[in-house]
C-alpha angles and dihedrals in degrees: 000000000000119000118271136161132195125199136195134174123220107206094191094054093032089225129133111219122204134176122194122195139176132025115329129197123197092271091055091053092049090050091048094054092043089054092048089050092051094046094048089050092049093050095037087236129144102186125085131180111193122185109211099166093109094044125103120195113223093204135068132252091264090067094046092078095054091048091049090051089052096050098039093092089055091056097062112122093008129116109206128192110195118199106208143168113259091224097062106092092189089065089056089050089055090051090052091050091051091050092049091050092043091239118160093240122124134179120225132181095210128055095221092051090055092048091048090052091051095047096038093235097129131040095193102058114164100243123183109259118267120243090256091054092049092051096047 
């Protein structure tokens, strides 16, 4: 399946929702985060929930770092909850990168946990484990 993403803004929650599907190459990921940056600017919104559970990355972990370096400027002032599959190690790598750079990006396995983290409605959200937790 070819890469596609759909976006919607919830004015009441002040959250931009996005769902990405298919097989994504580095250009698709850059375009996705550029679009998220534009939409959050348009809606004066700083919170994004992106569902990546139906997304497959067509590149290896070595390329993840260069893509993260490219999109990091787009992430300024955003709080991003990423809904991911627990079996994709690259997603955990992205979480570790965000923690190292002190970026407000967190991986979650469940949609509601990510939304709760964004809206501050739950203190015990089920976040994906950090790299340190996985190694201990």
